[in-house]
VMD Tcl script that draws the C-alpha trace (Angstrom):
set ca {
  {-20.58 -191.69 -16.78}
  {-18.42 -189.65 -19.10}
  {-16.20 -186.64 -18.64}
  {-16.05 -184.13 -21.46}
  {-12.80 -183.02 -23.00}
  {-13.39 -180.39 -25.69}
  {-11.04 -178.62 -28.04}
  {-11.83 -174.92 -28.20}
  {-12.03 -173.76 -31.79}
  {-13.30 -170.64 -33.40}
  {-17.03 -170.31 -32.79}
  {-17.34 -168.54 -36.12}
  {-17.81 -171.19 -38.80}
  {-17.49 -169.86 -42.32}
  {-20.28 -171.11 -44.56}
  {-22.79 -171.87 -41.81}
  {-25.68 -169.53 -41.27}
  {-25.43 -167.00 -38.46}
  {-27.66 -168.58 -35.83}
  {-28.57 -167.80 -32.25}
  {-27.38 -171.11 -30.86}
  {-29.10 -170.44 -27.54}
  {-32.42 -171.00 -29.32}
  {-31.47 -174.45 -30.61}
  {-32.70 -177.42 -28.62}
  {-30.48 -180.21 -27.40}
  {-30.35 -183.64 -29.03}
  {-30.53 -187.24 -27.83}
  {-29.38 -190.30 -29.75}
  {-30.11 -194.01 -29.61}
  {-28.34 -196.95 -31.23}
  {-30.04 -200.24 -31.95}
  {-27.66 -203.13 -32.62}
  {-27.98 -206.75 -33.68}
  {-27.03 -208.03 -30.25}
  {-25.04 -207.45 -27.08}
  {-22.64 -210.45 -26.99}
  {-20.26 -211.04 -29.89}
  {-17.34 -213.26 -30.87}
  {-14.21 -212.14 -32.67}
  {-14.84 -212.18 -36.40}
  {-18.43 -210.97 -36.03}
  {-19.86 -207.56 -36.86}
  {-21.79 -205.14 -34.69}
  {-24.47 -203.69 -36.95}
  {-25.74 -200.26 -35.95}
  {-28.97 -198.41 -36.63}
  {-28.81 -194.83 -35.37}
  {-31.64 -192.54 -34.27}
  {-31.26 -188.85 -33.37}
  {-33.98 -186.81 -31.69}
  {-34.44 -183.09 -31.13}
  {-35.66 -181.54 -27.90}
  {-38.58 -182.53 -25.76}
  {-40.71 -183.30 -28.83}
  {-38.72 -186.51 -29.34}
  {-39.07 -186.12 -33.09}
  {-36.27 -186.96 -35.55}
  {-33.62 -184.28 -35.43}
  {-32.83 -182.35 -38.61}
  {-30.01 -180.57 -36.78}
  {-26.80 -182.63 -36.81}
  {-25.53 -184.25 -40.00}
  {-22.85 -186.34 -38.25}
  {-23.02 -188.87 -35.40}
  {-19.85 -189.88 -33.57}
  {-19.70 -193.54 -32.49}
  {-16.89 -195.05 -30.43}
  {-16.15 -198.46 -28.95}
  {-14.27 -198.25 -25.65}
  {-12.55 -201.12 -23.83}
  {-12.42 -201.66 -20.06}
  {-9.21 -199.63 -19.74}
  {-10.97 -196.56 -21.12}
  {-9.17 -196.80 -24.47}
  {-10.97 -196.06 -27.71}
  {-10.60 -199.14 -29.93}
  {-12.90 -198.00 -32.73}
  {-14.08 -194.56 -33.84}
  {-16.32 -193.69 -36.73}
  {-18.53 -190.92 -38.00}
  {-21.97 -191.89 -39.28}
  {-23.91 -189.66 -41.67}
  {-27.33 -188.60 -40.39}
  {-30.23 -187.77 -42.69}
  {-33.25 -186.40 -40.84}
  {-32.13 -188.11 -37.68}
  {-31.34 -191.54 -39.18}
  {-28.12 -193.32 -40.07}
  {-26.36 -196.67 -40.04}
  {-22.91 -198.20 -39.64}
  {-21.05 -201.26 -38.49}
  {-18.00 -202.32 -36.48}
  {-16.05 -205.46 -37.38}
  {-14.58 -207.07 -34.27}
  {-11.11 -208.27 -35.17}
  {-8.95 -210.77 -33.33}
  {-6.74 -208.02 -31.85}
  {-9.47 -207.17 -29.33}
  {-9.43 -209.01 -26.03}
  {-12.29 -210.79 -24.31}
  {-14.05 -208.34 -22.06}
  {-16.68 -205.71 -21.37}
  {-16.90 -202.83 -23.87}
  {-18.96 -199.65 -24.10}
  {-20.60 -198.38 -27.27}
  {-20.80 -194.58 -27.01}
  {-22.63 -192.22 -29.37}
  {-23.07 -188.44 -29.47}
  {-23.28 -185.51 -31.85}
  {-20.92 -182.55 -31.81}
  {-23.81 -180.37 -30.66}
  {-24.49 -182.66 -27.67}
  {-21.00 -181.98 -26.30}
  {-22.23 -178.53 -25.25}
  {-24.96 -179.89 -22.96}
  {-23.10 -182.27 -20.68}
  {-22.09 -185.91 -20.43}
  {-25.53 -187.09 -19.30}
  {-26.72 -186.85 -22.90}
  {-24.41 -189.41 -24.43}
  {-25.78 -192.76 -25.50}
  {-24.05 -195.64 -23.73}
  {-24.51 -199.35 -24.32}
  {-22.80 -202.46 -22.88}
  {-21.27 -204.96 -25.30}
  {-19.46 -208.20 -24.47}
  {-16.72 -209.59 -26.73}
  {-15.41 -213.13 -26.48}
  {-12.11 -213.70 -28.27}
  {-11.31 -217.44 -28.36}
  {-8.05 -216.78 -30.23}
  {-6.24 -214.89 -27.46}
  {-5.29 -215.91 -23.94}
  {-6.91 -214.02 -21.14}
  {-4.71 -211.82 -18.99}
  {-3.81 -213.25 -15.59}
  {-5.94 -210.66 -13.80}
  {-9.00 -211.63 -15.87}
  {-9.50 -215.36 -15.23}
  {-12.35 -217.42 -16.58}
  {-15.03 -218.09 -13.99}
  {-18.52 -219.45 -13.70}
  {-21.37 -217.21 -14.77}
  {-24.51 -218.88 -13.34}
  {-27.00 -216.46 -14.90}
  {-26.36 -217.38 -18.54}
  {-29.50 -219.32 -19.27}
  {-31.65 -217.37 -16.83}
  {-31.24 -214.19 -18.87}
  {-32.39 -215.74 -22.14}
  {-36.07 -215.24 -22.85}
  {-38.08 -216.82 -25.66}
  {-41.16 -214.72 -24.94}
  {-42.50 -212.82 -27.91}
  {-42.78 -209.06 -27.48}
  {-45.58 -207.02 -29.01}
  {-46.32 -203.35 -29.58}
  {-49.52 -201.37 -30.21}
  {-47.71 -199.66 -33.10}
  {-46.24 -202.53 -35.13}
  {-46.64 -206.29 -35.51}
  {-44.58 -209.15 -36.99}
  {-46.13 -212.10 -38.87}
  {-44.00 -215.05 -40.03}
  {-45.22 -217.45 -42.70}
  {-43.55 -220.35 -40.84}
  {-42.34 -221.05 -37.32}
  {-40.36 -224.19 -38.15}
  {-38.08 -224.29 -41.20}
  {-35.43 -226.44 -42.78}
  {-31.91 -225.20 -43.70}
  {-31.76 -222.90 -46.75}
  {-35.52 -222.37 -46.81}
  {-37.21 -219.00 -47.45}
  {-38.82 -217.07 -44.63}
  {-41.39 -214.35 -45.29}
  {-41.66 -211.60 -42.69}
  {-44.64 -209.25 -42.83}
  {-44.51 -206.03 -40.84}
  {-47.70 -204.06 -40.22}
  {-48.01 -200.63 -38.70}
  {-50.99 -199.41 -36.72}
  {-51.94 -195.76 -37.24}
  {-50.36 -192.73 -38.90}
  {-47.81 -192.21 -36.13}
  {-46.34 -195.70 -36.62}
  {-46.51 -195.33 -40.40}
  {-44.34 -192.20 -40.29}
  {-41.74 -193.84 -38.06}
  {-38.47 -195.60 -38.91}
  {-37.14 -198.92 -37.70}
  {-34.37 -201.54 -37.84}
  {-34.78 -205.28 -38.33}
  {-32.49 -208.11 -37.24}
  {-32.91 -211.85 -37.90}
  {-30.33 -213.76 -35.91}
  {-29.66 -217.09 -34.15}
  {-29.80 -216.95 -30.36}
  {-27.95 -219.27 -28.01}
  {-26.58 -219.49 -24.49}
  {-23.96 -216.83 -25.27}
  {-26.70 -214.19 -25.35}
  {-26.58 -213.81 -21.59}
  {-26.86 -210.01 -21.59}
  {-30.27 -208.61 -22.30}
  {-30.20 -206.44 -25.42}
  {-31.24 -202.89 -24.63}
  {-34.49 -202.07 -26.39}
  {-35.84 -198.73 -27.50}
  {-38.67 -198.90 -24.95}
  {-36.21 -198.83 -22.04}
  {-34.84 -195.39 -22.80}
  {-34.99 -192.45 -20.42}
  {-34.69 -189.21 -22.36}
  {-32.78 -186.47 -20.56}
  {-33.15 -183.32 -22.62}
  {-31.34 -180.31 -21.22}
  {-31.52 -176.73 -22.44}
  {-28.58 -175.42 -20.39}
  {-26.11 -174.64 -23.15}
  {-22.51 -174.64 -21.99}
  {-20.70 -171.78 -23.73}
  {-17.31 -172.63 -22.19}
  {-15.43 -174.27 -25.06}
  {-18.47 -173.93 -27.30}
  {-18.70 -176.24 -30.31}
  {-20.90 -175.30 -33.24}
  {-23.33 -177.97 -34.47}
  {-22.79 -179.67 -37.81}
  {-25.85 -178.11 -39.44}
  {-24.85 -178.33 -43.10}
  {-22.21 -181.03 -43.08}
  {-19.03 -182.25 -41.41}
  {-16.90 -179.59 -39.73}
  {-13.12 -179.90 -40.05}
  {-11.08 -177.34 -38.10}
  {-7.44 -176.46 -38.03}
  {-4.82 -173.80 -37.53}
  {-2.39 -172.02 -39.84}
  {0.99 -171.56 -38.13}
  {3.11 -169.00 -39.97}
  {6.92 -169.12 -39.84}
  {6.98 -165.49 -38.73}
  {5.52 -165.29 -35.23}
  {4.63 -161.66 -35.83}
  {2.99 -162.39 -39.16}
  {-0.64 -161.48 -39.76}
  {-2.78 -164.64 -39.35}
  {-6.25 -163.16 -39.80}
  {-8.31 -163.30 -43.01}
  {-6.08 -165.83 -44.74}
  {-7.77 -168.25 -47.14}
  {-6.99 -171.92 -46.61}
  {-7.96 -174.68 -49.03}
  {-8.66 -178.36 -48.40}
  {-8.14 -180.76 -51.31}
  {-9.08 -184.45 -51.33}
  {-6.40 -186.82 -52.52}
  {-8.32 -190.07 -52.99}
  {-11.60 -188.55 -54.10}
  {-12.47 -186.46 -57.15}
  {-14.32 -183.49 -55.69}
  {-14.09 -179.71 -55.55}
  {-11.76 -178.34 -52.84}
  {-13.16 -176.57 -49.79}
  {-12.30 -173.02 -48.67}
  {-12.23 -171.31 -45.27}
  {-11.03 -168.07 -43.72}
  {-8.75 -167.79 -40.67}
  {-9.50 -165.79 -37.53}
  {-6.99 -163.60 -35.68}
  {-5.32 -166.71 -34.19}
  {-5.00 -168.44 -37.55}
  {-7.82 -170.88 -36.81}
  {-10.37 -171.91 -39.41}
  {-13.20 -174.38 -40.05}
  {-14.20 -176.02 -43.30}
  {-17.88 -176.92 -43.75}
  {-18.06 -180.09 -45.84}
  {-21.60 -180.31 -47.17}
  {-20.50 -183.20 -49.37}
  {-19.51 -185.55 -46.56}
  {-15.93 -186.85 -46.79}
  {-15.60 -190.60 -47.34}
  {-11.81 -190.41 -47.78}
  {-9.16 -189.72 -45.15}
  {-6.27 -188.36 -47.21}
  {-6.37 -184.60 -47.74}
  {-4.02 -181.71 -48.43}
  {-4.07 -178.16 -47.11}
  {-2.83 -175.07 -48.89}
  {-2.86 -171.37 -48.00}
  {-3.44 -168.78 -50.70}
  {-0.76 -166.13 -51.02}
  {1.47 -167.59 -48.30}
  {4.76 -169.30 -49.06}
  {6.62 -171.72 -46.80}
  {3.77 -172.66 -44.46}
  {5.80 -174.76 -42.04}
  {3.02 -176.07 -39.87}
  {-0.46 -176.62 -41.28}
  {-2.43 -178.28 -38.49}
  {-5.79 -180.04 -38.71}
  {-7.45 -180.62 -35.34}
  {-8.74 -183.98 -34.21}
  {-12.51 -184.25 -33.91}
  {-13.69 -183.30 -30.40}
  {-13.71 -186.33 -28.13}
  {-14.98 -187.07 -24.64}
  {-12.77 -188.59 -21.97}
  {-13.62 -192.12 -20.87}
  {-11.69 -192.39 -17.59}
  {-14.78 -192.64 -15.36}
  {-16.72 -195.30 -17.29}
  {-17.78 -198.27 -15.16}
  {-16.98 -201.78 -16.40}
  {-17.82 -205.21 -15.02}
  {-15.52 -208.22 -14.95}
  {-16.65 -210.87 -17.40}
  {-16.68 -214.56 -16.57}
  {-17.06 -217.26 -19.21}
  {-18.63 -220.55 -18.15}
  {-16.39 -223.49 -19.12}
  {-19.47 -225.44 -20.20}
  {-19.82 -223.00 -23.10}
  {-16.50 -224.02 -24.64}
  {-18.06 -226.24 -27.34}
  {-20.67 -223.61 -28.20}
  {-17.97 -220.92 -28.56}
  {-15.89 -223.22 -30.76}
  {-18.82 -224.02 -33.08}
  {-19.77 -220.38 -33.47}
  {-16.14 -219.37 -33.97}
  {-15.65 -221.97 -36.71}
  {-18.83 -220.71 -38.39}
  {-17.41 -217.17 -38.34}
  {-14.15 -218.33 -39.89}
  {-15.97 -220.13 -42.69}
  {-18.22 -217.16 -43.43}
  {-15.28 -214.73 -43.45}
  {-13.32 -217.07 -45.74}
  {-16.16 -216.92 -48.29}
  {-16.73 -213.18 -47.96}
  {-15.75 -212.60 -51.60}
  {-18.88 -214.54 -52.60}
  {-21.10 -212.75 -50.07}
  {-19.90 -209.15 -50.05}
  {-21.73 -206.10 -48.82}
  {-22.15 -203.47 -51.52}
  {-21.48 -199.77 -51.23}
  {-24.37 -197.37 -51.65}
  {-23.10 -194.87 -54.18}
  {-23.82 -191.29 -53.21}
  {-24.60 -188.93 -56.10}
  {-21.49 -186.98 -57.05}
  {-21.86 -183.25 -57.28}
  {-20.92 -181.77 -60.61}
  {-18.31 -179.02 -60.40}
  {-20.01 -175.65 -59.99}
  {-18.25 -174.27 -63.06}
  {-18.65 -177.19 -65.45}
  {-21.37 -175.73 -67.67}
  {-19.53 -172.43 -68.11}
  {-16.26 -173.90 -69.36}
  {-14.72 -175.15 -72.57}
  {-12.70 -178.38 -72.48}
  {-9.69 -179.01 -74.71}
  {-8.81 -182.70 -75.04}
  {-5.16 -182.60 -76.05}
  {-5.32 -185.85 -78.04}
  {-7.43 -183.90 -80.56}
  {-4.53 -181.53 -81.27}
  {-0.88 -181.64 -82.18}
  {1.09 -182.39 -79.02}
  {3.67 -179.87 -77.75}
  {6.53 -180.58 -75.36}
  {5.72 -177.89 -72.79}
  {2.60 -176.50 -71.18}
  {3.65 -172.97 -72.17}
  {3.58 -173.98 -75.86}
  {0.34 -175.89 -75.31}
  {-1.39 -172.83 -73.85}
  {0.02 -170.56 -76.57}
  {-1.05 -172.75 -79.50}
  {-4.16 -174.57 -78.26}
  {-5.81 -173.24 -75.10}
  {-8.10 -170.37 -75.99}
  {-8.79 -168.04 -73.08}
  {-5.93 -169.44 -70.99}
  {-2.40 -168.14 -70.70}
  {0.94 -168.63 -68.95}
  {2.33 -165.30 -67.75}
  {5.48 -164.33 -65.89}
  {5.24 -162.41 -62.64}
  {8.29 -161.57 -60.52}
  {10.26 -164.01 -62.60}
  {7.85 -166.90 -61.93}
  {5.27 -168.51 -64.23}
  {1.59 -167.92 -63.46}
  {-1.31 -169.78 -65.10}
  {-4.18 -167.42 -65.86}
  {-7.62 -167.28 -67.43}
  {-8.50 -164.23 -69.48}
  {-11.78 -163.06 -67.96}
  {-13.66 -159.89 -68.87}
  {-11.65 -158.00 -66.22}
  {-8.32 -159.44 -67.34}
  {-5.60 -156.84 -67.66}
  {-2.32 -158.25 -68.89}
  {0.41 -158.01 -66.26}
  {-1.85 -156.33 -63.73}
  {-4.32 -159.00 -62.57}
  {-5.78 -158.34 -59.14}
  {-7.23 -161.82 -58.52}
  {-5.62 -165.17 -59.13}
  {-7.09 -167.96 -61.19}
  {-8.48 -171.03 -59.43}
  {-5.94 -173.62 -60.58}
  {-7.11 -177.22 -60.14}
  {-5.09 -180.20 -61.33}
  {-6.55 -183.69 -60.84}
  {-9.05 -182.14 -58.43}
  {-6.50 -180.58 -56.06}
  {-5.83 -176.88 -55.57}
  {-2.31 -176.05 -56.78}
  {-0.35 -173.06 -55.49}
  {3.05 -174.03 -56.95}
  {2.62 -172.82 -60.54}
  {6.29 -173.49 -61.24}
  {5.90 -177.23 -60.56}
  {3.02 -177.39 -63.04}
  {4.98 -175.27 -65.54}
  {7.77 -177.88 -65.61}
  {5.42 -180.85 -65.72}
  {5.56 -182.77 -69.07}
  {2.73 -181.68 -71.35}
  {2.49 -185.21 -72.80}
  {1.10 -186.38 -69.45}
  {-1.85 -183.95 -69.61}
  {-5.14 -185.40 -70.84}
  {-7.40 -182.32 -70.91}
  {-7.64 -178.66 -69.91}
  {-10.92 -176.89 -69.12}
  {-11.03 -173.10 -69.21}
  {-13.81 -171.21 -67.40}
  {-13.67 -167.46 -68.16}
  {-15.96 -166.41 -65.32}
  {-15.24 -164.80 -61.98}
  {-16.30 -166.67 -58.85}
  {-16.53 -166.10 -55.14}
  {-15.78 -169.39 -53.38}
  {-16.23 -169.03 -49.66}
  {-14.22 -165.93 -48.75}
  {-12.05 -165.90 -51.90}
  {-12.56 -164.26 -55.27}
  {-11.10 -166.00 -58.31}
  {-10.56 -164.69 -61.82}
  {-11.61 -167.74 -63.81}
  {-10.97 -171.47 -63.39}
  {-8.42 -173.81 -64.96}
  {-9.31 -177.47 -64.48}
  {-6.41 -179.61 -65.73}
  {-6.45 -183.42 -65.81}
  {-3.42 -185.67 -66.15}
  {-3.53 -189.32 -67.20}
  {-4.32 -191.57 -64.23}
  {-3.92 -188.60 -61.87}
  {-0.17 -188.78 -62.33}
  {0.32 -185.08 -61.53}
  {-1.44 -185.44 -58.17}
  {0.89 -188.24 -57.10}
  {4.02 -186.33 -58.10}
  {2.80 -183.09 -56.51}
  {2.14 -184.85 -53.21}
  {5.51 -186.63 -53.20}
  {7.58 -183.54 -54.04}
  {5.68 -180.38 -53.06}
  {2.76 -180.80 -50.71}
  {2.15 -182.79 -47.54}
  {-0.77 -185.16 -46.94}
  {-3.04 -184.65 -43.95}
  {-5.59 -187.05 -42.49}
  {-9.15 -186.36 -41.42}
  {-11.76 -188.72 -39.99}
  {-13.90 -189.79 -42.91}
  {-17.62 -190.53 -42.68}
  {-18.49 -194.23 -42.79}
  {-19.44 -195.48 -46.24}
  {-23.08 -196.50 -46.48}
  {-23.72 -200.14 -47.38}
  {-26.35 -202.53 -48.61}
  {-25.69 -205.55 -46.43}
  {-25.45 -208.94 -48.10}
  {-28.78 -210.69 -48.63}
  {-28.51 -214.44 -49.21}
  {-30.87 -215.95 -51.78}
  {-31.30 -219.42 -53.27}
  {-34.22 -218.80 -55.62}
  {-32.60 -218.17 -59.02}
  {-29.80 -219.24 -61.33}
  {-27.65 -216.24 -60.41}
  {-27.22 -217.71 -56.94}
  {-26.13 -221.16 -58.16}
  {-22.58 -220.46 -56.95}
  {-23.87 -219.81 -53.43}
  {-25.66 -223.14 -53.45}
  {-22.33 -224.92 -53.75}
  {-20.54 -223.28 -50.83}
  {-21.10 -223.61 -47.06}
  {-23.61 -221.31 -45.41}
  {-22.94 -220.80 -41.71}
  {-24.64 -217.46 -41.22}
  {-25.84 -216.72 -37.70}
  {-27.06 -213.31 -38.84}
  {-29.65 -214.08 -41.53}
  {-30.80 -210.52 -42.24}
  {-30.02 -206.97 -41.12}
  {-32.01 -203.95 -42.32}
  {-30.92 -200.79 -40.47}
  {-33.22 -198.30 -42.20}
  {-36.83 -199.37 -42.66}
  {-39.47 -196.85 -43.72}
  {-43.09 -197.47 -44.70}
  {-44.97 -196.20 -47.74}
  {-48.14 -197.98 -46.63}
  {-49.06 -199.90 -43.50}
  {-47.57 -203.21 -44.65}
  {-44.07 -204.26 -45.71}
  {-42.84 -207.75 -46.62}
  {-39.21 -208.78 -46.19}
  {-37.69 -212.11 -47.17}
  {-34.64 -214.04 -46.08}
  {-33.24 -217.55 -46.29}
  {-32.17 -219.77 -43.42}
  {-28.60 -221.10 -43.41}
  {-27.04 -224.46 -42.57}
  {-27.11 -223.45 -38.88}
  {-29.93 -224.98 -36.86}
  {-31.54 -223.85 -33.62}
  {-33.70 -220.96 -32.40}
  {-33.71 -217.65 -34.25}
  {-35.25 -214.31 -33.34}
  {-36.80 -211.60 -35.47}
  {-36.47 -208.21 -33.79}
  {-37.90 -204.91 -35.02}
  {-36.87 -201.83 -33.05}
  {-37.27 -198.13 -33.65}
  {-39.53 -195.15 -33.10}
  {-42.77 -193.78 -34.46}
  {-42.93 -190.38 -36.11}
  {-43.61 -188.71 -32.75}
  {-40.77 -190.58 -31.04}
  {-42.76 -193.36 -29.38}
  {-40.47 -196.40 -28.89}
  {-41.21 -199.68 -30.66}
  {-39.65 -203.07 -29.83}
  {-41.20 -206.23 -31.26}
  {-39.78 -209.75 -31.12}
  {-40.77 -213.08 -32.63}
  {-39.09 -216.51 -32.92}
  {-38.74 -219.43 -35.29}
  {-36.77 -222.67 -35.30}
  {-34.52 -224.23 -37.94}
  {-34.26 -228.05 -37.82}
  {-32.77 -230.72 -40.05}
}
mol new
graphics top color blue
foreach p $ca { graphics top sphere $p radius 0.5 }
foreach p [lrange $ca 0 end-1] q [lrange $ca 1 end] { graphics top cylinder $p $q radius 0.2 }
display resetview
């Protein structure tokens, strides 16, 4: 069981629709993984399902799923945020050698679920065996007589989906064709995950299947420490602490810039306590950010809150015994992992590129590439001689970069220009003023007025330096980096093939894959789908498992077996 520990933040989230949250149903989540017992150096692959209310249909509500791996001391050893699209998402956890042998818990929840109580969280047992580290004295090895008894080679069927293999006995590095067929419209509209993996005597814990779930939907919304759901994207909250304790904290605009990603900054408005929440519709895949406050100098403490977390002190763990007779099996599998990890450069996963949003102002601006003009030493001269519609003015003895919009009145501008350099929002105009003009690649001038979140801007200046040099200098001398929890990058997992010339290199290196294929997101266009994979140099019994849910939320868990022999 889990205890909840929530951080109270402003319940007003700028940029999200005003919603009667009492009318929203609760959610439930389920994770399907590629196993329950792992060795150091292996990866836990995750396929995530989110459901809404008693209908058990995919939830369109939350856009983020929180997944944590907790050890038997209650410590969080891995935390990640998985993007959800119509209730589906995927991720993975690499189990490094720093983790000790023992019993772990895989926990999953959405931000919205935190309001309904700990009974909603998904919880799954995982066992990790680390042959590289000595066990602690209070965790001795012991006999575990139920190893082989818990391994079943019985095929499992479902009225909704079937598996057909073209062969049941194969040689190493041979192709295997897997045909999946759905039965009926409900199964056709569902989504599933597929795992093809070797099984052995280490698989002594039965893998939890989707058909064993007990949904526990609850409509009793807890408004004490209420947390808004992530309806439109990731929510990042924080607090603006002003140096003057009596200073006005309400209705201040705060800006979040992304340091290792080229994207438009995000804006939010503070409440009377200086708290704010950014709504990141374009999910953040980078951790390094920077916060700025408009119209406020010397912000001594700009705080970004940690994501809300539960407390794990009352989780129940079992002591894990490892049968000494399994020593040789553990060594063989461990050596296979080392070989596969050593050749990872030849068998990499690939990142699924998400479409980048074009800046909202891009079509309304005019770009000046400075290499097309005579270079000047200073930005003031550059703006005077080259940049039409842009200007450098002096206000209270300080330089100010401006765009001449239709409402521009020299020396009496009511609204500031949105000044972006290398994608970050810049408040220190003087630092930019003294920056060498020869390092600037281009300047885009947008002579339009914009409302961005709560702030009105009189035009946009989008300035780019060579190799983002300005950004690096600005961060080292003026601003301070902040970290947020990024959303896990989506991947296409490596798919071994031996059927064409492009894979000739792979034919010449060892192949000790235990995991032959992992497909976390399977959807059907018609009632049949064919997937292919190749066996490795590893022999023995392998299982093909398809797990998931139909369109109406009916659980599906199908299992078949084949053997690889020399």
